[in-house]
C-alpha positions as CSV (number, residue, x, y, z in Angstrom):
1,M,-5.4,17.7,15.6
2,R,-7.1,15.6,18.2
3,K,-6.2,12.1,18.1
4,G,-8.5,9.0,18.6
5,G,-11.8,7.6,17.0
6,N,-12.5,7.1,13.3
7,Q,-11.1,9.9,11.2
8,D,-11.8,10.8,7.6
9,A,-10.1,13.5,5.4
10,E,-12.1,16.3,3.9
11,P,-10.8,19.1,1.6
12,V,-11.6,22.8,2.8
13,D,-10.9,26.0,1.3
14,P,-10.2,28.4,4.0
15,R,-10.8,31.3,1.6
16,Q,-14.5,30.7,1.7
17,S,-16.6,33.0,3.9
18,S,-20.3,33.1,4.9
19,T,-22.8,35.5,3.8
20,K,-25.3,35.0,6.6
21,G,-25.5,35.3,10.2
22,G,-22.5,37.4,10.8
23,A,-20.2,34.3,11.1
24,W,-17.5,34.9,8.6
25,F,-17.3,38.2,7.0
26,A,-14.3,39.1,4.8
27,K,-13.3,41.4,2.2
28,R,-13.0,40.2,-1.4
29,P,-9.3,39.6,-2.2
30,S,-7.6,41.5,-4.7
31,E,-6.6,39.9,-8.0
32,P,-3.4,37.7,-7.8
33,P,-0.4,38.9,-9.7
34,P,0.5,37.1,-13.0
35,G,2.0,33.8,-12.4
36,H,0.7,33.2,-8.9
37,V,-0.1,29.7,-8.1
38,E,-3.1,29.1,-5.7
39,P,-2.4,26.8,-3.1
40,A,-4.4,23.5,-2.8
41,P,-7.2,23.2,-0.5
42,V,-6.3,22.1,3.2
43,R,-7.2,18.7,4.1
44,Q,-8.4,18.5,7.4
45,K,-9.3,15.3,9.5
46,I,-12.6,14.6,10.9
47,N,-13.3,12.7,14.2
48,N,-16.6,10.8,13.9
49,V,-16.8,9.7,17.3
50,G,-19.3,12.6,18.2
51,L,-21.4,11.5,15.2
52,Y,-21.5,8.1,16.4
53,K,-22.5,9.3,20.0
54,A,-25.3,11.3,18.6
55,T,-26.5,8.6,16.4
56,L,-26.6,6.2,19.4
57,Y,-28.3,8.6,21.8
58,S,-30.8,9.5,19.1
59,N,-31.9,5.7,18.6
60,I,-32.5,4.9,22.0
61,G,-36.2,5.6,21.7
62,S,-36.0,3.5,18.4
63,F,-34.7,0.5,20.7
64,F,-37.8,1.0,22.9
65,F,-40.1,1.0,19.9
66,G,-38.7,-2.2,18.9
67,I,-39.4,-3.6,22.4
68,A,-43.0,-2.6,22.1
69,V,-43.3,-4.2,18.7
70,G,-41.9,-7.5,19.8
71,W,-43.9,-7.6,22.9
72,S,-47.3,-8.3,21.2
73,G,-45.9,-11.5,19.7
74,T,-44.4,-12.8,22.8
75,A,-47.0,-11.8,25.3
76,E,-49.9,-13.4,23.6
77,R,-49.5,-16.8,25.0
78,C,-48.9,-15.4,28.6
79,V,-51.9,-13.2,28.5
80,M,-54.3,-15.5,26.7
81,E,-53.2,-18.9,28.4
82,Q,-51.3,-18.0,31.6
83,H,-53.6,-15.3,32.6
84,S,-50.7,-12.9,33.3
85,Y,-53.2,-10.0,33.9
86,S,-56.1,-9.8,36.3
87,F,-58.4,-9.8,33.3
88,Q,-59.0,-11.9,30.2
89,P,-59.1,-10.4,26.9
90,T,-61.0,-12.3,24.0
91,S,-59.1,-13.1,20.8
92,L,-60.9,-10.1,19.1
93,Q,-59.6,-7.8,21.9
94,W,-56.0,-9.1,21.7
95,S,-56.1,-8.4,18.0
96,G,-57.1,-4.7,19.0
97,V,-54.0,-4.7,21.4
98,C,-51.9,-5.5,18.2
99,I,-53.5,-3.0,16.0
100,L,-53.7,-0.1,18.4
101,L,-49.8,0.1,18.1
102,T,-49.9,0.7,14.5
103,L,-52.9,3.3,14.9
104,G,-51.0,5.3,17.4
105,A,-47.9,5.5,15.2
106,A,-49.9,6.4,12.1
107,L,-51.9,9.3,14.0
108,W,-49.0,10.8,15.9
109,C,-46.8,11.0,12.7
110,L,-48.7,13.8,11.4
111,P,-48.0,16.5,14.0
112,M,-44.3,15.5,13.9
113,G,-43.3,17.7,10.8
114,M,-44.6,20.9,12.4
115,M,-43.0,20.0,15.9
116,V,-39.5,19.4,14.1
117,R,-39.7,22.7,12.3
118,L,-40.7,24.7,15.3
119,W,-38.5,23.0,18.1
120,G,-35.9,21.0,16.2
121,C,-35.1,17.1,16.1
122,R,-33.5,17.0,19.6
123,R,-36.3,18.6,21.6
124,T,-39.0,16.5,19.6
125,I,-37.2,13.3,20.5
126,L,-37.0,14.3,24.3
127,I,-40.8,15.1,24.2
128,Q,-41.4,11.3,23.4
129,L,-40.2,10.3,26.6
130,L,-43.6,11.2,28.0
131,P,-45.8,8.8,25.9
132,N,-43.2,6.1,26.1
133,F,-43.3,6.1,30.0
134,L,-47.2,6.6,29.9
135,G,-47.4,3.5,27.4
136,W,-45.3,1.2,29.6
137,F,-46.8,2.4,32.8
138,L,-50.3,1.6,31.6
139,T,-49.1,-1.6,30.1
140,V,-47.6,-2.7,33.4
141,F,-50.4,-1.7,35.6
142,A,-53.3,-2.6,33.5
143,R,-56.4,-3.5,35.3
144,S,-58.7,-3.8,32.1
145,V,-58.5,-4.1,28.4
146,P,-59.1,-0.3,27.8
147,M,-56.1,0.4,30.0
148,L,-54.2,-2.1,27.8
149,Y,-55.4,-0.5,24.7
150,A,-54.4,3.0,26.0
151,G,-50.8,1.8,26.7
152,R,-50.4,0.2,23.4
153,F,-51.7,3.4,21.7
154,F,-49.1,5.5,23.6
155,L,-46.2,3.2,22.6
156,G,-47.3,3.4,19.1
157,M,-47.3,7.2,19.4
158,C,-43.8,7.2,20.6
159,G,-42.6,5.0,17.9
160,G,-44.4,6.8,15.0
161,A,-42.6,10.0,16.3
162,H,-39.2,8.3,16.0
163,C,-39.9,7.0,12.6
164,V,-40.3,10.6,11.4
165,V,-37.8,12.5,13.4
166,V,-34.6,10.0,13.9
167,P,-34.2,9.6,9.9
168,I,-34.3,13.2,9.5
169,Y,-31.9,13.9,12.5
170,N,-29.5,11.2,11.3
171,A,-29.5,12.6,7.7
172,E,-28.6,16.1,8.7
173,I,-26.0,15.3,11.3
174,S,-24.2,12.8,9.1
175,T,-21.4,13.6,6.4
176,I,-22.2,12.2,2.9
177,K,-19.9,9.2,3.1
178,K,-21.6,8.0,6.3
179,R,-25.3,9.2,5.8
180,G,-26.5,5.7,4.7
181,A,-24.8,3.7,7.6
182,M,-26.1,6.1,10.2
183,G,-29.5,6.2,8.5
184,V,-30.0,2.3,8.8
185,V,-29.0,2.4,12.4
186,F,-32.7,3.1,13.2
187,E,-33.8,0.0,11.8
188,G,-31.0,-1.8,13.6
189,A,-32.1,-0.3,17.0
190,C,-35.7,-1.4,16.3
191,I,-34.5,-5.1,15.5
192,C,-32.4,-5.0,18.8
193,G,-35.6,-4.1,20.5
194,V,-37.6,-7.1,18.9
195,I,-34.8,-9.5,19.5
196,Y,-34.7,-8.3,23.2
197,S,-38.2,-8.8,23.5
198,F,-38.2,-12.5,22.3
199,T,-35.1,-13.2,24.4
200,M,-36.6,-12.3,27.6
201,S,-39.8,-14.0,27.0
202,L,-37.6,-17.3,27.1
203,F,-36.6,-16.7,30.6
204,L,-38.8,-14.5,32.5
205,E,-42.4,-14.1,33.2
206,L,-44.5,-11.5,31.4
207,R,-45.1,-9.5,34.6
208,T,-41.3,-9.5,35.2
209,I,-40.6,-8.6,31.7
210,N,-43.0,-5.6,32.0
211,Y,-41.3,-4.2,35.0
212,V,-38.0,-4.4,33.4
213,N,-39.5,-2.6,30.3
214,L,-40.7,0.2,32.4
215,G,-37.2,0.4,34.2
216,L,-35.4,0.7,30.8
217,I,-37.2,4.1,30.4
218,A,-34.5,5.5,32.7
219,L,-31.9,5.2,29.6
220,G,-34.2,7.8,27.8
221,P,-32.6,10.9,29.5
222,L,-29.2,10.1,27.9
223,Q,-30.7,11.6,24.8
224,I,-30.2,15.2,26.3
225,L,-26.4,14.5,25.5
226,M,-27.1,14.6,21.6
227,P,-26.6,17.9,19.9
228,E,-29.3,19.5,17.9
229,S,-28.9,19.5,14.1
230,P,-26.6,22.3,12.8
231,A,-29.2,22.9,10.0
232,Y,-31.7,23.7,12.5
233,Y,-29.5,26.3,14.2
234,V,-28.8,27.8,10.8
235,D,-32.2,28.0,9.8
236,H,-32.9,30.0,13.1
237,D,-30.0,32.3,12.5
238,N,-28.1,30.8,15.4
239,I,-24.7,30.3,13.9
240,P,-22.4,30.1,17.1
241,E,-24.7,27.0,18.2
242,A,-24.3,25.6,14.7
243,E,-20.6,25.6,14.9
244,D,-20.7,24.2,18.6
245,S,-23.0,21.3,17.0
246,L,-20.5,20.7,14.1
247,R,-17.6,20.6,16.4
248,F,-19.4,17.9,18.7
249,L,-20.0,15.8,15.5
250,R,-16.8,16.2,13.6
251,G,-14.3,17.0,16.6
252,Q,-13.2,20.0,18.4
253,D,-10.4,20.8,15.9
254,Y,-12.9,20.8,12.9
255,D,-13.0,24.1,10.7
256,T,-16.7,24.7,10.5
257,R,-16.4,27.3,7.8
258,R,-17.2,25.2,4.8
259,E,-20.2,23.5,6.1
260,I,-21.5,27.0,7.6
261,D,-21.0,28.6,4.2
262,L,-22.9,25.9,2.4
263,L,-25.8,26.2,4.9
264,T,-26.0,29.9,5.0
265,R,-26.0,30.5,1.1
266,D,-28.6,32.9,0.2
267,P,-31.7,31.1,-0.6
268,T,-33.4,31.1,-4.0
269,E,-36.8,32.2,-4.5
270,S,-38.3,28.7,-4.5
271,E,-36.5,27.9,-1.2
272,R,-37.8,31.1,0.4
273,E,-41.3,30.1,-0.5
274,V,-41.1,26.7,1.1
275,R,-39.5,28.0,4.3
276,Q,-42.5,30.5,4.5
277,G,-44.8,27.5,4.3
278,P,-43.9,23.9,3.5
279,L,-47.1,23.4,1.7
280,L,-46.2,25.8,-0.9
281,G,-43.4,23.3,-1.9
282,F,-46.1,20.8,-3.3
283,K,-46.7,23.3,-6.3
284,Y,-43.4,22.1,-7.6
285,K,-43.3,18.9,-9.7
286,K,-40.2,17.4,-8.4
287,V,-41.4,17.7,-4.7
288,R,-44.5,15.9,-5.8
289,R,-42.5,13.2,-7.5
290,S,-40.2,12.7,-4.6
291,L,-42.9,12.5,-2.3
292,A,-44.9,9.9,-4.6
293,R,-41.9,7.6,-4.6
294,S,-41.3,7.9,-0.9
295,L,-45.2,7.0,-0.4
296,A,-44.8,4.1,-3.0
297,I,-41.8,2.4,-1.2
298,A,-43.3,2.9,2.2
299,L,-46.5,1.1,0.9
300,L,-44.7,-1.8,-0.4
301,Q,-42.5,-2.1,2.6
302,K,-45.5,-3.0,4.8
303,L,-47.2,-5.1,2.3
304,C,-44.2,-7.4,1.5
305,G,-44.9,-9.7,4.5
306,A,-42.2,-9.1,7.1
307,L,-44.6,-7.2,9.3
308,I,-46.7,-10.7,9.6
309,F,-43.6,-12.5,10.6
310,I,-42.9,-10.0,13.3
311,F,-46.4,-9.8,14.8
312,Y,-47.6,-13.5,14.1
313,G,-44.1,-15.2,13.8
314,L,-45.0,-17.5,16.8
315,D,-48.1,-18.6,15.0
316,M,-46.0,-19.4,12.0
317,L,-44.0,-21.8,14.2
318,D,-47.1,-23.4,15.5
319,C,-48.0,-24.0,11.7
320,L,-44.6,-25.7,11.3
321,R,-45.0,-27.6,14.4
322,I,-41.7,-26.1,15.8
323,G,-41.4,-25.1,19.4
324,R,-41.8,-21.3,19.9
325,E,-38.4,-21.1,21.6
326,F,-36.9,-21.7,18.4
327,A,-38.1,-18.2,17.1
328,L,-34.4,-17.0,17.9
329,I,-33.4,-18.9,14.9
330,L,-34.8,-15.9,12.9
331,C,-32.1,-13.8,14.4
332,L,-29.5,-15.9,12.2
333,G,-31.3,-13.9,9.4
334,V,-32.2,-10.6,10.8
335,V,-28.5,-9.8,12.3
336,P,-26.6,-10.6,9.2
337,G,-28.8,-8.8,7.2
338,F,-28.7,-5.7,9.1
339,L,-25.0,-5.9,9.3
340,A,-24.7,-6.3,5.4
341,C,-26.9,-3.4,5.0
342,F,-25.0,-1.3,7.5
343,F,-21.5,-1.9,5.9
344,L,-22.5,-2.1,2.3
345,V,-25.1,0.8,1.9
346,D,-22.2,3.4,1.4
347,R,-20.2,1.2,-0.8
348,L,-22.7,-0.7,-3.0
349,G,-25.4,2.0,-2.8
350,R,-29.1,1.8,-2.0
351,R,-30.4,0.6,-5.4
352,P,-28.2,-2.6,-5.6
353,L,-29.2,-3.6,-1.9
354,L,-33.0,-3.0,-2.8
355,I,-32.5,-5.0,-5.8
356,F,-30.8,-7.9,-4.2
357,S,-33.2,-7.7,-1.1
358,S,-36.5,-7.8,-3.2
359,A,-35.1,-10.8,-5.4
360,G,-34.3,-12.9,-2.4
361,M,-37.6,-12.3,-0.8
362,F,-39.3,-13.2,-4.2
363,F,-37.6,-16.6,-4.4
364,V,-38.0,-17.4,-0.7
365,S,-41.6,-16.4,-0.8
366,I,-42.1,-18.8,-3.9
367,Y,-40.5,-21.7,-1.9
368,L,-42.7,-21.1,1.1
369,G,-45.7,-21.0,-0.8
370,L,-45.0,-24.3,-2.5
371,Y,-44.0,-25.8,0.8
372,F,-47.1,-25.1,2.5
373,K,-49.0,-26.1,-0.7
374,V,-47.4,-29.6,-1.3
375,W,-44.6,-30.5,1.1
376,M,-46.2,-29.9,4.4
377,K,-48.6,-32.8,3.5
378,M,-45.8,-35.2,3.6
379,G,-45.3,-34.4,7.5
380,L,-41.7,-34.7,7.3
381,T,-40.0,-32.9,10.2
382,V,-36.8,-32.0,8.4
383,M,-39.1,-30.0,5.8
384,S,-40.4,-27.8,8.8
385,W,-37.0,-26.9,9.7
386,I,-35.9,-26.0,6.1
387,A,-39.0,-23.7,6.1
388,L,-37.9,-22.1,9.2
389,F,-34.5,-21.4,7.8
390,C,-36.1,-20.0,4.7
391,I,-38.2,-17.6,6.8
392,A,-35.0,-16.4,8.4
393,I,-33.5,-15.9,4.9
394,F,-36.6,-13.9,3.9
395,V,-36.4,-11.6,7.1
396,G,-32.8,-11.3,6.5
397,C,-33.1,-10.1,2.9
398,Y,-36.0,-7.7,4.1
399,T,-33.4,-6.2,6.8
400,A,-30.7,-6.0,4.2
401,G,-32.8,-4.0,1.8
402,V,-36.4,-2.9,2.0
403,G,-36.7,-2.8,5.7
404,S,-33.7,-0.7,6.5
405,L,-33.4,1.6,3.4
406,T,-36.9,2.7,3.4
407,W,-36.3,5.0,6.3
408,V,-33.0,6.3,4.8
409,L,-34.7,7.1,1.3
410,N,-37.5,9.0,3.1
411,A,-35.2,11.5,4.2
412,E,-32.8,11.4,1.1
413,L,-35.4,11.7,-1.8
414,L,-37.0,14.8,0.0
415,V,-35.1,18.2,0.0
416,R,-34.3,19.4,3.3
417,P,-37.0,22.1,3.8
418,M,-39.7,19.7,2.8
419,R,-38.3,16.7,5.1
420,P,-40.3,17.4,8.3
421,L,-43.7,17.4,6.4
422,G,-42.8,15.1,3.8
423,C,-41.5,12.4,6.1
424,S,-44.5,13.0,8.4
425,I,-46.8,12.4,5.7
426,V,-44.8,9.1,4.5
427,C,-44.5,7.7,7.9
428,A,-48.2,8.2,8.7
429,F,-49.2,6.5,5.4
430,N,-46.6,3.6,6.3
431,W,-48.1,2.8,9.5
432,L,-51.7,3.3,8.2
433,T,-51.0,0.6,5.8
434,A,-49.5,-1.5,8.5
435,F,-52.7,-1.0,10.4
436,F,-55.0,-2.3,7.6
437,V,-52.5,-5.1,6.9
438,I,-52.7,-6.3,10.5
439,C,-56.5,-5.9,10.7
440,W,-56.9,-8.0,7.4
441,F,-54.4,-10.5,8.7
442,G,-55.9,-10.9,11.9
443,S,-59.4,-11.4,10.7
444,H,-58.6,-14.1,8.2
445,G,-57.2,-17.5,9.0
446,V,-54.4,-17.4,6.4
447,K,-51.3,-17.8,8.6
448,C,-50.4,-21.1,6.9
449,Q,-52.2,-20.6,3.5
450,P,-49.8,-20.8,0.5
451,Y,-51.6,-18.1,-1.3
452,L,-50.3,-15.6,1.3
453,F,-46.8,-16.3,0.4
454,L,-47.5,-16.1,-3.3
455,L,-48.9,-12.6,-2.6
456,F,-45.5,-11.7,-0.8
457,A,-43.8,-12.8,-3.9
458,I,-45.9,-10.7,-6.1
459,I,-45.1,-7.6,-3.8
460,A,-41.4,-8.5,-3.8
461,S,-41.3,-8.6,-7.7
462,L,-43.1,-5.1,-7.6
463,I,-40.4,-3.7,-5.2
464,L,-37.8,-4.9,-7.6
465,L,-39.3,-3.3,-10.5
466,F,-40.0,-0.1,-8.7
467,S,-36.3,0.0,-7.5
468,L,-35.1,-0.4,-11.1
469,I,-37.3,2.1,-12.7
470,Y,-37.9,4.8,-10.2
471,I,-35.3,4.8,-7.2
472,P,-32.3,7.0,-8.1
473,E,-28.9,6.1,-6.5
474,T,-28.5,8.3,-3.6
475,K,-24.9,7.2,-2.5
476,K,-22.6,10.2,-1.6
477,L,-25.0,12.5,-3.4
478,S,-26.2,15.9,-2.1
479,S,-29.8,16.5,-2.0
480,A,-29.8,18.8,-5.1
481,K,-28.0,16.2,-7.0
482,I,-30.3,13.4,-5.8
483,Q,-33.3,15.6,-7.3
484,Q,-31.4,16.0,-10.5
485,R,-31.2,12.3,-10.9
486,M,-35.0,12.5,-10.8
487,G,-35.1,14.9,-13.8
488,G,-34.1,18.1,-12.0
489,F,-35.0,19.8,-8.9
490,M,-38.2,21.7,-9.0
491,N,-38.0,21.8,-12.8
492,R,-34.5,23.7,-12.5
493,P,-32.0,21.0,-13.3
494,A,-29.0,23.7,-13.5
495,V,-29.8,25.3,-10.1
496,I,-28.7,23.9,-6.7
497,T,-31.0,25.4,-4.2
498,F,-31.1,23.3,-1.1
499,T,-28.3,21.9,1.2
500,S,-28.0,20.4,4.6
501,S,-25.3,19.4,6.8
502,S,-25.5,15.9,5.3
503,D,-24.7,17.4,2.0
504,S,-21.9,19.7,2.8
505,S,-19.2,17.5,3.8
506,N,-17.4,15.0,1.6
507,A,-16.2,13.0,4.7
């Protein structure tokens, strides 16, 4: 066995053979003699270094998207007051700059499902380098408001594509034991991008930051190093490439037969229908139910208030009469929140994190609502700092549960053949909700109104109830077993019909 890296053990039965693709054909063994004792399955070690590399490469674009999200909040003062561009946008036009990022993300999510089905996750991710480069190029060299609009729209397109493709890719390349942690890396990469934007704004001028951001696109070609999903190769009858991909992800000494066997099992009638056309899957009740739950959690994620703190966090600091340079205090909540989610998602599970997250957001929202209603009238400086730390706790709770796990559950609640189309619909709905939230918030002067935080508290309570009632625990469960937790897969609870590489390994 190859040494080095993090290693896990997995039972493998060497007698299993594939029935598709000409990978592992063997004759059925004769009946064993009386008294014969079958040997125990061989336990092989898995080297997860390749999995970590593939996850890192796939999330480079997620980091770029986080930079684009954080840019609008940090650049507002430079553009509106310091005249960083040769043109001067109005307040309404600047609201359009913020809004077009979400609109681009919503519209570009829709074709991603078809692109993933035809070209795979790897090529779809690589294609996004083009809109990403165009977006930053137009942002850096903008000579008018429409050019800035176009740049933000292209950056939103790239981000929306990654919201669809990266969670699918991470779910399909991961083992069951690490599927949750690898899935939440997407949110972590976006957070790093946002923090990077806020940090850079403290030390450099906007024009310099724009040039640096454009230069960072040079990291994008590193995504060529990541392998395609083994499930994609199997679906296209390319077993040798699927084996090579698995060896990259699990180690060169990994015996791929077990995962290949599970991926190449004969499809059921319902599975064949879905593969012929994903729209056919919506006639099954369990597919519709899974999609409805994913849509609901996506809606609540964008309504709970964290989006307002990201896009208008600096305005909140103005309301608290605290210098904008102290926005990095919010990192005290975001970073521990993400780390808690990363290390606990495959230990505690998804539902406990969602419940604790929404409960924390509820209580903090109540406090902030009361603060802006009563305590702010006292004019005590110390109370403003307490409110700032409460906001940090709020975004930390959000990151530890709702913010990170929404993307994980989008891929887990949907069976593999329905993931490309289902995730594209859910993500488009997610960012369309963000579009309307930003439009509403930007057109109303409610940044420091107590009723805004009470609304956030109501949304947090809805997330808590929804998680308790409708979200099944998906920790260490295959796709078919997750569907059974929701009442059975496609109304056939006794039949396991779909698998993926994330479902086929116990490591």
